[in-house]
Structure formats: C-alpha cells, structure tokens
PQR file of N, CA, C, O and H, with PARSE charges and radii, in Angstrom:
ATOM      1  N   MET A   1     -59.858 -87.295 107.569 -0.4000 1.5000
ATOM      2  CA  MET A   1     -58.829 -86.715 106.737 -0.0000 2.0000
ATOM      3  C   MET A   1     -57.637 -87.663 106.689  0.5500 1.7000
ATOM      4  O   MET A   1     -57.262 -88.250 107.704 -0.5500 1.4000
ATOM      5  N   ASP A   2     -57.068 -87.805 105.552 -0.4000 1.5000
ATOM      6  CA  ASP A   2     -55.892 -88.634 105.357 -0.0000 2.0000
ATOM      7  C   ASP A   2     -54.694 -87.942 106.009  0.5500 1.7000
ATOM      8  O   ASP A   2     -54.484 -86.750 105.787 -0.5500 1.4000
ATOM      9  H   ASP A   2     -57.373 -87.328 104.728  0.4000 1.0000
ATOM     10  N   THR A   3     -53.910 -88.661 106.803 -0.4000 1.5000
ATOM     11  CA  THR A   3     -52.782 -88.058 107.505 -0.0000 2.0000
ATOM     12  C   THR A   3     -51.437 -88.498 106.952  0.5500 1.7000
ATOM     13  O   THR A   3     -50.412 -88.328 107.612 -0.5500 1.4000
ATOM     14  H   THR A   3     -54.081 -89.629 106.983  0.4000 1.0000
ATOM     15  N   ILE A   4     -51.426 -89.055 105.766 -0.4000 1.5000
ATOM     16  CA  ILE A   4     -50.185 -89.536 105.177 -0.0000 2.0000
ATOM     17  C   ILE A   4     -49.605 -88.442 104.292  0.5500 1.7000
ATOM     18  O   ILE A   4     -50.302 -87.858 103.462 -0.5500 1.4000
ATOM     19  H   ILE A   4     -52.258 -89.193 105.230  0.4000 1.0000
ATOM     20  N   TYR A   5     -48.304 -88.174 104.487 -0.4000 1.5000
ATOM     21  CA  TYR A   5     -47.617 -87.211 103.644 -0.0000 2.0000
ATOM     22  C   TYR A   5     -47.372 -87.814 102.271  0.5500 1.7000
ATOM     23  O   TYR A   5     -47.067 -89.000 102.146 -0.5500 1.4000
ATOM     24  H   TYR A   5     -47.738 -88.648 105.161  0.4000 1.0000
ATOM     25  N   ARG A   6     -47.504 -87.004 101.265 -0.4000 1.5000
ATOM     26  CA  ARG A   6     -47.227 -87.441  99.895 -0.0000 2.0000
ATOM     27  C   ARG A   6     -45.810 -87.051  99.533  0.5500 1.7000
ATOM     28  O   ARG A   6     -45.348 -85.962  99.876 -0.5500 1.4000
ATOM     29  H   ARG A   6     -47.752 -86.041 101.366  0.4000 1.0000
ATOM     30  N   LYS A   7     -45.116 -87.948  98.834 -0.4000 1.5000
ATOM     31  CA  LYS A   7     -43.750 -87.674  98.404 -0.0000 2.0000
ATOM     32  C   LYS A   7     -43.700 -87.641  96.887  0.5500 1.7000
ATOM     33  O   LYS A   7     -44.434 -88.353  96.200 -0.5500 1.4000
ATOM     34  H   LYS A   7     -45.490 -88.832  98.556  0.4000 1.0000
ATOM     35  N   CYS A   8     -42.822 -86.803  96.391 -0.4000 1.5000
ATOM     36  CA  CYS A   8     -42.637 -86.798  94.940 -0.0000 2.0000
ATOM     37  C   CYS A   8     -41.641 -87.896  94.592  0.5500 1.7000
ATOM     38  O   CYS A   8     -40.821 -88.300  95.417 -0.5500 1.4000
ATOM     39  H   CYS A   8     -42.225 -86.225  96.949  0.4000 1.0000
ATOM     40  N   THR A   9     -41.730 -88.361  93.372 -0.4000 1.5000
ATOM     41  CA  THR A   9     -40.789 -89.357  92.889 -0.0000 2.0000
ATOM     42  C   THR A   9     -40.048 -88.777  91.698  0.5500 1.7000
ATOM     43  O   THR A   9     -40.421 -87.731  91.168 -0.5500 1.4000
ATOM     44  H   THR A   9     -42.396 -88.033  92.702  0.4000 1.0000
ATOM     45  N   ARG A  10     -39.025 -89.447  91.296 -0.4000 1.5000
ATOM     46  CA  ARG A  10     -38.266 -88.975  90.150 -0.0000 2.0000
ATOM     47  C   ARG A  10     -39.158 -88.996  88.904  0.5500 1.7000
ATOM     48  O   ARG A  10     -39.679 -90.043  88.522 -0.5500 1.4000
ATOM     49  H   ARG A  10     -38.722 -90.297  91.727  0.4000 1.0000
ATOM     50  N   GLY A  11     -39.321 -87.862  88.294 -0.4000 1.5000
ATOM     51  CA  GLY A  11     -40.139 -87.769  87.101 -0.0000 2.0000
ATOM     52  C   GLY A  11     -41.586 -87.374  87.356  0.5500 1.7000
ATOM     53  O   GLY A  11     -42.322 -87.104  86.407 -0.5500 1.4000
ATOM     54  H   GLY A  11     -38.897 -87.011  88.604  0.4000 1.0000
ATOM     55  N   ARG A  12     -42.017 -87.331  88.629 -0.4000 1.5000
ATOM     56  CA  ARG A  12     -43.380 -86.927  88.940 -0.0000 2.0000
ATOM     57  C   ARG A  12     -43.382 -86.046  90.190  0.5500 1.7000
ATOM     58  O   ARG A  12     -43.409 -86.557  91.309 -0.5500 1.4000
ATOM     59  H   ARG A  12     -41.419 -87.550  89.401  0.4000 1.0000
ATOM     60  N   PRO A  13     -43.355 -84.756  90.006 -0.5600 1.5000
ATOM     61  CA  PRO A  13     -43.405 -83.852  91.162  0.2800 2.0000
ATOM     62  C   PRO A  13     -44.815 -83.829  91.751  0.5500 1.7000
ATOM     63  O   PRO A  13     -45.774 -84.277  91.123 -0.5500 1.4000
ATOM     64  N   LEU A  14     -44.916 -83.303  92.959 -0.4000 1.5000
ATOM     65  CA  LEU A  14     -46.221 -83.177  93.598 -0.0000 2.0000
ATOM     66  C   LEU A  14     -47.043 -82.112  92.899  0.5500 1.7000
ATOM     67  O   LEU A  14     -46.510 -81.087  92.475 -0.5500 1.4000
ATOM     68  H   LEU A  14     -44.137 -82.940  93.469  0.4000 1.0000
ATOM     69  N   ASN A  15     -48.334 -82.349  92.779 -0.4000 1.5000
ATOM     70  CA  ASN A  15     -49.202 -81.318  92.216 -0.0000 2.0000
ATOM     71  C   ASN A  15     -49.561 -80.317  93.322  0.5500 1.7000
ATOM     72  O   ASN A  15     -49.197 -80.511  94.482 -0.5500 1.4000
ATOM     73  H   ASN A  15     -48.767 -83.181  93.124  0.4000 1.0000
ATOM     74  N   VAL A  16     -50.258 -79.272  92.963 -0.4000 1.5000
ATOM     75  CA  VAL A  16     -50.563 -78.192  93.900 -0.0000 2.0000
ATOM     76  C   VAL A  16     -51.422 -78.689  95.058  0.5500 1.7000
ATOM     77  O   VAL A  16     -51.200 -78.304  96.206 -0.5500 1.4000
ATOM     78  H   VAL A  16     -50.553 -79.115  92.021  0.4000 1.0000
ATOM     79  N   ARG A  17     -52.388 -79.532  94.767 -0.4000 1.5000
ATOM     80  CA  ARG A  17     -53.279 -80.051  95.808 -0.0000 2.0000
ATOM     81  C   ARG A  17     -52.508 -80.864  96.849  0.5500 1.7000
ATOM     82  O   ARG A  17     -52.758 -80.735  98.047 -0.5500 1.4000
ATOM     83  H   ARG A  17     -52.568 -79.845  93.834  0.4000 1.0000
ATOM     84  N   GLU A  18     -51.574 -81.699  96.394 -0.4000 1.5000
ATOM     85  CA  GLU A  18     -50.772 -82.502  97.314 -0.0000 2.0000
ATOM     86  C   GLU A  18     -49.836 -81.630  98.146  0.5500 1.7000
ATOM     87  O   GLU A  18     -49.625 -81.901  99.328 -0.5500 1.4000
ATOM     88  H   GLU A  18     -51.371 -81.803  95.420  0.4000 1.0000
ATOM     89  N   GLN A  19     -49.277 -80.591  97.540 -0.4000 1.5000
ATOM     90  CA  GLN A  19     -48.404 -79.681  98.273 -0.0000 2.0000
ATOM     91  C   GLN A  19     -49.175 -78.940  99.368  0.5500 1.7000
ATOM     92  O   GLN A  19     -48.681 -78.788 100.485 -0.5500 1.4000
ATOM     93  H   GLN A  19     -49.448 -80.371  96.580  0.4000 1.0000
ATOM     94  N   GLU A  20     -50.378 -78.484  99.047 -0.4000 1.5000
ATOM     95  CA  GLU A  20     -51.196 -77.790 100.044 -0.0000 2.0000
ATOM     96  C   GLU A  20     -51.588 -78.731 101.181  0.5500 1.7000
ATOM     97  O   GLU A  20     -51.590 -78.330 102.345 -0.5500 1.4000
ATOM     98  H   GLU A  20     -50.780 -78.607  98.140  0.4000 1.0000
ATOM     99  N   ALA A  21     -51.920 -79.978 100.851 -0.4000 1.5000
ATOM    100  CA  ALA A  21     -52.293 -80.949 101.872 -0.0000 2.0000
ATOM    101  C   ALA A  21     -51.103 -81.248 102.784  0.5500 1.7000
ATOM    102  O   ALA A  21     -51.271 -81.361 103.998 -0.5500 1.4000
ATOM    103  H   ALA A  21     -51.919 -80.304  99.906  0.4000 1.0000
ATOM    104  N   ASN A  22     -49.917 -81.375 102.218 -0.4000 1.5000
ATOM    105  CA  ASN A  22     -48.727 -81.605 103.040 -0.0000 2.0000
ATOM    106  C   ASN A  22     -48.457 -80.410 103.942  0.5500 1.7000
ATOM    107  O   ASN A  22     -48.023 -80.588 105.080 -0.5500 1.4000
ATOM    108  H   ASN A  22     -49.781 -81.283 101.232  0.4000 1.0000
ATOM    109  N   GLY A  23     -48.702 -79.211 103.463 -0.4000 1.5000
ATOM    110  CA  GLY A  23     -48.504 -78.012 104.269 -0.0000 2.0000
ATOM    111  C   GLY A  23     -49.443 -77.957 105.456  0.5500 1.7000
ATOM    112  O   GLY A  23     -49.041 -77.559 106.549 -0.5500 1.4000
ATOM    113  H   GLY A  23     -49.055 -79.067 102.539  0.4000 1.0000
ATOM    114  N   LYS A  24     -50.690 -78.352 105.255 -0.4000 1.5000
ATOM    115  CA  LYS A  24     -51.648 -78.383 106.366 -0.0000 2.0000
ATOM    116  C   LYS A  24     -51.243 -79.421 107.405  0.5500 1.7000
ATOM    117  O   LYS A  24     -51.334 -79.171 108.607 -0.5500 1.4000
ATOM    118  H   LYS A  24     -51.017 -78.675 104.367  0.4000 1.0000
ATOM    119  N   ARG A  25     -50.803 -80.568 106.949 -0.4000 1.5000
ATOM    120  CA  ARG A  25     -50.361 -81.605 107.878 -0.0000 2.0000
ATOM    121  C   ARG A  25     -49.116 -81.161 108.640  0.5500 1.7000
ATOM    122  O   ARG A  25     -48.965 -81.483 109.819 -0.5500 1.4000
ATOM    123  H   ARG A  25     -50.729 -80.771 105.973  0.4000 1.0000
ATOM    124  N   SER A  26     -48.230 -80.428 107.983 -0.4000 1.5000
ATOM    125  CA  SER A  26     -46.993 -79.984 108.617 -0.0000 2.0000
ATOM    126  C   SER A  26     -47.270 -79.026 109.760  0.5500 1.7000
ATOM    127  O   SER A  26     -46.628 -79.114 110.807 -0.5500 1.4000
ATOM    128  H   SER A  26     -48.352 -80.167 107.026  0.4000 1.0000
ATOM    129  N   SER A  27     -48.202 -78.125 109.582 -0.4000 1.5000
ATOM    130  CA  SER A  27     -48.477 -77.149 110.632 -0.0000 2.0000
ATOM    131  C   SER A  27     -49.024 -77.812 111.885  0.5500 1.7000
ATOM    132  O   SER A  27     -48.731 -77.376 112.999 -0.5500 1.4000
ATOM    133  H   SER A  27     -48.724 -78.053 108.731  0.4000 1.0000
ATOM    134  N   VAL A  28     -49.814 -78.860 111.712 -0.4000 1.5000
ATOM    135  CA  VAL A  28     -50.347 -79.579 112.861 -0.0000 2.0000
ATOM    136  C   VAL A  28     -49.253 -80.430 113.492  0.5500 1.7000
ATOM    137  O   VAL A  28     -49.118 -80.472 114.714 -0.5500 1.4000
ATOM    138  H   VAL A  28     -50.051 -79.214 110.808  0.4000 1.0000
ATOM    139  N   ARG A  29     -48.490 -81.092 112.672 -0.4000 1.5000
ATOM    140  CA  ARG A  29     -47.468 -82.000 113.173 -0.0000 2.0000
ATOM    141  C   ARG A  29     -46.329 -81.250 113.870  0.5500 1.7000
ATOM    142  O   ARG A  29     -45.764 -81.755 114.840 -0.5500 1.4000
ATOM    143  H   ARG A  29     -48.600 -81.057 111.679  0.4000 1.0000
ATOM    144  N   ALA A  30     -45.991 -80.067 113.394 -0.4000 1.5000
ATOM    145  CA  ALA A  30     -44.886 -79.310 113.979 -0.0000 2.0000
ATOM    146  C   ALA A  30     -45.170 -78.948 115.428  0.5500 1.7000
ATOM    147  O   ALA A  30     -44.271 -79.021 116.266 -0.5500 1.4000
ATOM    148  H   ALA A  30     -46.450 -79.656 112.606  0.4000 1.0000
ATOM    149  N   ARG A  31     -46.390 -78.563 115.737 -0.4000 1.5000
ATOM    150  CA  ARG A  31     -46.740 -78.212 117.114 -0.0000 2.0000
ATOM    151  C   ARG A  31     -46.616 -79.419 118.029  0.5500 1.7000
ATOM    152  O   ARG A  31     -46.234 -79.284 119.191 -0.5500 1.4000
ATOM    153  H   ARG A  31     -47.120 -78.504 115.057  0.4000 1.0000
ATOM    154  N   PHE A  32     -46.933 -80.580 117.520 -0.4000 1.5000
ATOM    155  CA  PHE A  32     -46.855 -81.810 118.303 -0.0000 2.0000
ATOM    156  C   PHE A  32     -45.405 -82.256 118.462  0.5500 1.7000
ATOM    157  O   PHE A  32     -44.992 -82.642 119.556 -0.5500 1.4000
ATOM    158  H   PHE A  32     -47.244 -80.690 116.576  0.4000 1.0000
ATOM    159  N   ASP A  33     -44.634 -82.206 117.386 -0.4000 1.5000
ATOM    160  CA  ASP A  33     -43.274 -82.728 117.412 -0.0000 2.0000
ATOM    161  C   ASP A  33     -42.307 -81.849 118.187  0.5500 1.7000
ATOM    162  O   ASP A  33     -41.323 -82.357 118.725 -0.5500 1.4000
ATOM    163  H   ASP A  33     -44.969 -81.893 116.498  0.4000 1.0000
ATOM    164  N   HIS A  34     -42.554 -80.546 118.263 -0.4000 1.5000
ATOM    165  CA  HIS A  34     -41.638 -79.680 118.989 -0.0000 2.0000
ATOM    166  C   HIS A  34     -41.597 -80.019 120.471  0.5500 1.7000
ATOM    167  O   HIS A  34     -40.567 -79.842 121.123 -0.5500 1.4000
ATOM    168  H   HIS A  34     -43.354 -80.133 117.826  0.4000 1.0000
ATOM    169  N   VAL A  35     -42.697 -80.497 120.998 -0.4000 1.5000
ATOM    170  CA  VAL A  35     -42.735 -80.870 122.413 -0.0000 2.0000
ATOM    171  C   VAL A  35     -41.769 -82.017 122.672  0.5500 1.7000
ATOM    172  O   VAL A  35     -41.036 -81.997 123.661 -0.5500 1.4000
ATOM    173  H   VAL A  35     -43.534 -80.640 120.469  0.4000 1.0000
ATOM    174  N   PHE A  36     -41.762 -83.009 121.802 -0.4000 1.5000
ATOM    175  CA  PHE A  36     -40.931 -84.182 122.013 -0.0000 2.0000
ATOM    176  C   PHE A  36     -39.505 -83.996 121.531  0.5500 1.7000
ATOM    177  O   PHE A  36     -38.611 -84.710 121.985 -0.5500 1.4000
ATOM    178  H   PHE A  36     -42.358 -83.025 121.000  0.4000 1.0000
ATOM    179  N   SER A  37     -39.267 -83.068 120.633 -0.4000 1.5000
ATOM    180  CA  SER A  37     -37.909 -82.864 120.150 -0.0000 2.0000
ATOM    181  C   SER A  37     -37.014 -82.273 121.228  0.5500 1.7000
ATOM    182  O   SER A  37     -35.797 -82.450 121.177 -0.5500 1.4000
ATOM    183  H   SER A  37     -39.993 -82.488 120.264  0.4000 1.0000
ATOM    184  N   GLN A  38     -37.581 -81.583 122.191 -0.4000 1.5000
ATOM    185  CA  GLN A  38     -36.785 -81.043 123.280 -0.0000 2.0000
ATOM    186  C   GLN A  38     -36.228 -82.157 124.155  0.5500 1.7000
ATOM    187  O   GLN A  38     -35.187 -81.980 124.787 -0.5500 1.4000
ATOM    188  H   GLN A  38     -38.570 -81.439 122.233  0.4000 1.0000
ATOM    189  N   GLN A  39     -36.891 -83.278 124.203 -0.4000 1.5000
ATOM    190  CA  GLN A  39     -36.469 -84.378 125.059 -0.0000 2.0000
ATOM    191  C   GLN A  39     -35.751 -85.478 124.297  0.5500 1.7000
ATOM    192  O   GLN A  39     -35.264 -86.427 124.911 -0.5500 1.4000
ATOM    193  H   GLN A  39     -37.738 -83.421 123.691  0.4000 1.0000
ATOM    194  N   ALA A  40     -35.672 -85.380 122.998 -0.4000 1.5000
ATOM    195  CA  ALA A  40     -35.160 -86.481 122.187 -0.0000 2.0000
ATOM    196  C   ALA A  40     -33.685 -86.746 122.424  0.5500 1.7000
ATOM    197  O   ALA A  40     -33.263 -87.902 122.406 -0.5500 1.4000
ATOM    198  H   ALA A  40     -36.068 -84.609 122.499  0.4000 1.0000
ATOM    199  N   ASN A  41     -32.899 -85.718 122.645 -0.4000 1.5000
ATOM    200  CA  ASN A  41     -31.460 -85.902 122.755 -0.0000 2.0000
ATOM    201  C   ASN A  41     -30.986 -86.074 124.191  0.5500 1.7000
ATOM    202  O   ASN A  41     -29.780 -86.123 124.429 -0.5500 1.4000
ATOM    203  H   ASN A  41     -33.242 -84.779 122.660  0.4000 1.0000
ATOM    204  N   ARG A  42     -31.876 -86.165 125.130 -0.4000 1.5000
ATOM    205  CA  ARG A  42     -31.486 -86.339 126.529 -0.0000 2.0000
ATOM    206  C   ARG A  42     -31.465 -87.830 126.857  0.5500 1.7000
ATOM    207  O   ARG A  42     -32.494 -88.506 126.838 -0.5500 1.4000
ATOM    208  H   ARG A  42     -32.856 -86.125 124.937  0.4000 1.0000
ATOM    209  N   LEU A  43     -30.294 -88.306 127.150 -0.4000 1.5000
ATOM    210  CA  LEU A  43     -30.117 -89.721 127.449 -0.0000 2.0000
ATOM    211  C   LEU A  43     -30.437 -89.980 128.914  0.5500 1.7000
ATOM    212  O   LEU A  43     -29.982 -89.247 129.792 -0.5500 1.4000
ATOM    213  H   LEU A  43     -29.458 -87.757 127.165  0.4000 1.0000
ATOM    214  N   VAL A  44     -31.208 -91.008 129.176 -0.4000 1.5000
ATOM    215  CA  VAL A  44     -31.561 -91.371 130.541 -0.0000 2.0000
ATOM    216  C   VAL A  44     -30.692 -92.556 130.934  0.5500 1.7000
ATOM    217  O   VAL A  44     -30.849 -93.661 130.415 -0.5500 1.4000
ATOM    218  H   VAL A  44     -31.578 -91.603 128.462  0.4000 1.0000
ATOM    219  N   ARG A  45     -29.766 -92.306 131.865 -0.4000 1.5000
ATOM    220  CA  ARG A  45     -28.886 -93.374 132.336 -0.0000 2.0000
ATOM    221  C   ARG A  45     -29.135 -93.560 133.821  0.5500 1.7000
ATOM    222  O   ARG A  45     -28.519 -92.885 134.646 -0.5500 1.4000
ATOM    223  H   ARG A  45     -29.638 -91.408 132.287  0.4000 1.0000
ATOM    224  N   ARG A  46     -30.000 -94.439 134.154 -0.4000 1.5000
ATOM    225  CA  ARG A  46     -30.313 -94.753 135.543 -0.0000 2.0000
ATOM    226  C   ARG A  46     -30.496 -96.267 135.645  0.5500 1.7000
ATOM    227  O   ARG A  46     -30.861 -96.933 134.676 -0.5500 1.4000
ATOM    228  H   ARG A  46     -30.500 -94.988 133.484  0.4000 1.0000
ATOM    229  N   SER A  47     -30.240 -96.781 136.820 -0.4000 1.5000
ATOM    230  CA  SER A  47     -30.514 -98.198 137.031 -0.0000 2.0000
ATOM    231  C   SER A  47     -31.849 -98.315 137.752  0.5500 1.7000
ATOM    232  O   SER A  47     -32.104 -97.601 138.722 -0.5500 1.4000
ATOM    233  H   SER A  47     -29.944 -96.240 137.607  0.4000 1.0000
ATOM    234  N   GLY A  48     -32.667 -99.183 137.292 -0.4000 1.5000
ATOM    235  CA  GLY A  48     -33.970 -99.405 137.906 -0.0000 2.0000
ATOM    236  C   GLY A  48     -35.069 -98.695 137.148  0.5500 1.7000
ATOM    237  O   GLY A  48     -34.926 -97.540 136.747 -0.5500 1.4000
ATOM    238  H   GLY A  48     -32.460 -99.763 136.504  0.4000 1.0000
ATOM    239  N   LEU A  49     -36.151 -99.394 136.961 -0.4000 1.5000
ATOM    240  CA  LEU A  49     -37.284 -98.884 136.204 -0.0000 2.0000
ATOM    241  C   LEU A  49     -37.946 -97.707 136.904  0.5500 1.7000
ATOM    242  O   LEU A  49     -38.397 -96.773 136.241 -0.5500 1.4000
ATOM    243  H   LEU A  49     -36.267-100.333 137.286  0.4000 1.0000
ATOM    244  N   GLU A  50     -38.011 -97.735 138.229 -0.4000 1.5000
ATOM    245  CA  GLU A  50     -38.653 -96.644 138.964 -0.0000 2.0000
ATOM    246  C   GLU A  50     -37.877 -95.347 138.801  0.5500 1.7000
ATOM    247  O   GLU A  50     -38.467 -94.282 138.620 -0.5500 1.4000
ATOM    248  H   GLU A  50     -37.644 -98.494 138.767  0.4000 1.0000
ATOM    249  N   ARG A  51     -36.554 -95.438 138.866 -0.4000 1.5000
ATOM    250  CA  ARG A  51     -35.736 -94.236 138.704 -0.0000 2.0000
ATOM    251  C   ARG A  51     -35.881 -93.641 137.307  0.5500 1.7000
ATOM    252  O   ARG A  51     -35.954 -92.423 137.144 -0.5500 1.4000
ATOM    253  H   ARG A  51     -36.074 -96.303 139.013  0.4000 1.0000
ATOM    254  N   VAL A  52     -35.921 -94.498 136.320 -0.4000 1.5000
ATOM    255  CA  VAL A  52     -36.094 -94.024 134.943 -0.0000 2.0000
ATOM    256  C   VAL A  52     -37.462 -93.356 134.798  0.5500 1.7000
ATOM    257  O   VAL A  52     -37.579 -92.309 134.161 -0.5500 1.4000
ATOM    258  H   VAL A  52     -35.862 -95.487 136.453  0.4000 1.0000
ATOM    259  N   ALA A  53     -38.479 -93.951 135.378 -0.4000 1.5000
ATOM    260  CA  ALA A  53     -39.828 -93.375 135.293 -0.0000 2.0000
ATOM    261  C   ALA A  53     -39.880 -92.013 135.966  0.5500 1.7000
ATOM    262  O   ALA A  53     -40.517 -91.094 135.451 -0.5500 1.4000
ATOM    263  H   ALA A  53     -38.384 -94.801 135.895  0.4000 1.0000
ATOM    264  N   VAL A  54     -39.218 -91.868 137.110 -0.4000 1.5000
ATOM    265  CA  VAL A  54     -39.189 -90.579 137.800 -0.0000 2.0000
ATOM    266  C   VAL A  54     -38.413 -89.563 136.983  0.5500 1.7000
ATOM    267  O   VAL A  54     -38.843 -88.416 136.862 -0.5500 1.4000
ATOM    268  H   VAL A  54     -38.700 -92.615 137.529  0.4000 1.0000
ATOM    269  N   LYS A  55     -37.283 -89.958 136.423 -0.4000 1.5000
ATOM    270  CA  LYS A  55     -36.459 -89.046 135.616 -0.0000 2.0000
ATOM    271  C   LYS A  55     -37.247 -88.540 134.411  0.5500 1.7000
ATOM    272  O   LYS A  55     -37.243 -87.340 134.136 -0.5500 1.4000
ATOM    273  H   LYS A  55     -36.934 -90.890 136.522  0.4000 1.0000
ATOM    274  N   ILE A  56     -37.916 -89.427 133.693 -0.4000 1.5000
ATOM    275  CA  ILE A  56     -38.700 -89.020 132.529 -0.0000 2.0000
ATOM    276  C   ILE A  56     -39.879 -88.157 132.951  0.5500 1.7000
ATOM    277  O   ILE A  56     -40.215 -87.185 132.275 -0.5500 1.4000
ATOM    278  H   ILE A  56     -37.920 -90.401 133.916  0.4000 1.0000
ATOM    279  N   GLY A  57     -40.507 -88.511 134.066 -0.4000 1.5000
ATOM    280  CA  GLY A  57     -41.619 -87.706 134.571 -0.0000 2.0000
ATOM    281  C   GLY A  57     -41.183 -86.299 134.932  0.5500 1.7000
ATOM    282  O   GLY A  57     -41.905 -85.340 134.658 -0.5500 1.4000
ATOM    283  H   GLY A  57     -40.234 -89.301 134.615  0.4000 1.0000
ATOM    284  N   MET A  58     -40.011 -86.159 135.543 -0.4000 1.5000
ATOM    285  CA  MET A  58     -39.497 -84.834 135.888 -0.0000 2.0000
ATOM    286  C   MET A  58     -39.146 -84.038 134.634  0.5500 1.7000
ATOM    287  O   MET A  58     -39.372 -82.830 134.580 -0.5500 1.4000
ATOM    288  H   MET A  58     -39.425 -86.938 135.765  0.4000 1.0000
ATOM    289  N   MET A  59     -38.590 -84.720 133.620 -0.4000 1.5000
ATOM    290  CA  MET A  59     -38.282 -84.029 132.362 -0.0000 2.0000
ATOM    291  C   MET A  59     -39.569 -83.524 131.711  0.5500 1.7000
ATOM    292  O   MET A  59     -39.594 -82.417 131.175 -0.5500 1.4000
ATOM    293  H   MET A  59     -38.406 -85.702 133.664  0.4000 1.0000
ATOM    294  N   ASN A  60     -40.629 -84.318 131.752 -0.4000 1.5000
ATOM    295  CA  ASN A  60     -41.915 -83.891 131.197 -0.0000 2.0000
ATOM    296  C   ASN A  60     -42.481 -82.709 131.977  0.5500 1.7000
ATOM    297  O   ASN A  60     -43.039 -81.783 131.389 -0.5500 1.4000
ATOM    298  H   ASN A  60     -40.608 -85.218 132.188  0.4000 1.0000
ATOM    299  N   LEU A  61     -42.338 -82.742 133.289 -0.4000 1.5000
ATOM    300  CA  LEU A  61     -42.821 -81.653 134.121 -0.0000 2.0000
ATOM    301  C   LEU A  61     -42.101 -80.349 133.805  0.5500 1.7000
ATOM    302  O   LEU A  61     -42.734 -79.300 133.677 -0.5500 1.4000
ATOM    303  H   LEU A  61     -41.884 -83.495 133.767  0.4000 1.0000
ATOM    304  N   VAL A  62     -40.786 -80.414 133.680 -0.4000 1.5000
ATOM    305  CA  VAL A  62     -40.013 -79.216 133.343 -0.0000 2.0000
ATOM    306  C   VAL A  62     -40.389 -78.701 131.964  0.5500 1.7000
ATOM    307  O   VAL A  62     -40.508 -77.492 131.762 -0.5500 1.4000
ATOM    308  H   VAL A  62     -40.272 -81.265 133.784  0.4000 1.0000
ATOM    309  N   CYS A  63     -40.574 -79.599 131.022 -0.4000 1.5000
ATOM    310  CA  CYS A  63     -40.963 -79.191 129.667 -0.0000 2.0000
ATOM    311  C   CYS A  63     -42.318 -78.494 129.689  0.5500 1.7000
ATOM    312  O   CYS A  63     -42.500 -77.474 129.024 -0.5500 1.4000
ATOM    313  H   CYS A  63     -40.477 -80.581 131.186  0.4000 1.0000
ATOM    314  N   ASN A  64     -43.263 -79.030 130.441 -0.4000 1.5000
ATOM    315  CA  ASN A  64     -44.585 -78.419 130.518 -0.0000 2.0000
ATOM    316  C   ASN A  64     -44.539 -77.069 131.221  0.5500 1.7000
ATOM    317  O   ASN A  64     -45.282 -76.155 130.863 -0.5500 1.4000
ATOM    318  H   ASN A  64     -43.115 -79.859 130.981  0.4000 1.0000
ATOM    319  N   MET A  65     -43.677 -76.941 132.212 -0.4000 1.5000
ATOM    320  CA  MET A  65     -43.545 -75.652 132.892 -0.0000 2.0000
ATOM    321  C   MET A  65     -42.943 -74.598 131.964  0.5500 1.7000
ATOM    322  O   MET A  65     -43.368 -73.443 131.965 -0.5500 1.4000
ATOM    323  H   MET A  65     -43.073 -77.683 132.503  0.4000 1.0000
ATOM    324  N   ARG A  66     -41.958 -75.004 131.178 -0.4000 1.5000
ATOM    325  CA  ARG A  66     -41.375 -74.077 130.195 -0.0000 2.0000
ATOM    326  C   ARG A  66     -42.415 -73.634 129.176  0.5500 1.7000
ATOM    327  O   ARG A  66     -42.468 -72.462 128.803 -0.5500 1.4000
ATOM    328  H   ARG A  66     -41.613 -75.942 131.176  0.4000 1.0000
ATOM    329  N   ARG A  67     -43.238 -74.571 128.728 -0.4000 1.5000
ATOM    330  CA  ARG A  67     -44.279 -74.219 127.769 -0.0000 2.0000
ATOM    331  C   ARG A  67     -45.299 -73.271 128.382  0.5500 1.7000
ATOM    332  O   ARG A  67     -45.774 -72.349 127.720 -0.5500 1.4000
ATOM    333  H   ARG A  67     -43.195 -75.523 129.031  0.4000 1.0000
ATOM    334  N   LEU A  68     -45.636 -73.500 129.652 -0.4000 1.5000
ATOM    335  CA  LEU A  68     -46.579 -72.620 130.336 -0.0000 2.0000
ATOM    336  C   LEU A  68     -46.046 -71.199 130.417  0.5500 1.7000
ATOM    337  O   LEU A  68     -46.775 -70.240 130.165 -0.5500 1.4000
ATOM    338  H   LEU A  68     -45.250 -74.250 130.190  0.4000 1.0000
ATOM    339  N   VAL A  69     -44.762 -71.064 130.773 -0.4000 1.5000
ATOM    340  CA  VAL A  69     -44.132 -69.745 130.834 -0.0000 2.0000
ATOM    341  C   VAL A  69     -44.120 -69.099 129.450  0.5500 1.7000
ATOM    342  O   VAL A  69     -44.393 -67.907 129.310 -0.5500 1.4000
ATOM    343  H   VAL A  69     -44.169 -71.843 130.978  0.4000 1.0000
ATOM    344  N   TRP A  70     -43.802 -69.895 128.433 -0.4000 1.5000
ATOM    345  CA  TRP A  70     -43.718 -69.357 127.079 -0.0000 2.0000
ATOM    346  C   TRP A  70     -45.084 -68.873 126.591  0.5500 1.7000
ATOM    347  O   TRP A  70     -45.193 -67.783 126.029 -0.5500 1.4000
ATOM    348  H   TRP A  70     -43.580 -70.863 128.547  0.4000 1.0000
ATOM    349  N   PHE A  71     -46.119 -69.676 126.803 -0.4000 1.5000
ATOM    350  CA  PHE A  71     -47.444 -69.323 126.297 -0.0000 2.0000
ATOM    351  C   PHE A  71     -48.109 -68.229 127.105  0.5500 1.7000
ATOM    352  O   PHE A  71     -48.918 -67.470 126.574 -0.5500 1.4000
ATOM    353  H   PHE A  71     -46.030 -70.562 127.259  0.4000 1.0000
ATOM    354  N   SER A  72     -47.778 -68.138 128.382 -0.4000 1.5000
ATOM    355  CA  SER A  72     -48.387 -67.078 129.196 -0.0000 2.0000
ATOM    356  C   SER A  72     -47.754 -65.720 128.916  0.5500 1.7000
ATOM    357  O   SER A  72     -48.304 -64.678 129.271 -0.5500 1.4000
ATOM    358  H   SER A  72     -47.120 -68.755 128.814  0.4000 1.0000
ATOM    359  N   GLY A  73     -46.586 -65.751 128.271 -0.4000 1.5000
ATOM    360  CA  GLY A  73     -45.959 -64.533 127.763 -0.0000 2.0000
ATOM    361  C   GLY A  73     -45.331 -63.706 128.816  0.5500 1.7000
ATOM    362  O   GLY A  73     -44.768 -62.653 128.520 -0.5500 1.4000
ATOM    363  H   GLY A  73     -46.139 -66.598 127.982  0.4000 1.0000
TER
END
C-alpha cells in the first residue's frame, strides 16, 4: 500500500478516492504519532551520553506505563 499523503493544489482539489486514502493513513499514523508527541516538547539537558540515554529511557518507560494504565482501563 502506498503510504504517501496526497495534497491538493490550487485549482485541483482531492478527489473522493484520495480523500478516503488519506483518512485511512491518518488513523494509522495518529496512533503512532501520539506516543512520540508526548515526549516531543521535553528538552533533555544533561552532560554525557550515558545520562542522556538513561533520561530518555526513563521517559519512555513512564510513557509506556501511562499507556498501560490507560489501556487497561
């Protein structure tokens, strides 16, 4: 399946088939992007590569725990 979003241009709007295809791609992409959007605005200010790796790893762990709580209801 083609994973490229179609864009309309001036004078040529998207047809129905292209709009439906973009909608299907959006539903899949939204579930993926929401995971990373929670971490996008958190700035990591640490000295040393190991500290940064631990900080990012802990942020991922907390994010996964929040998702587990959310999905388990």
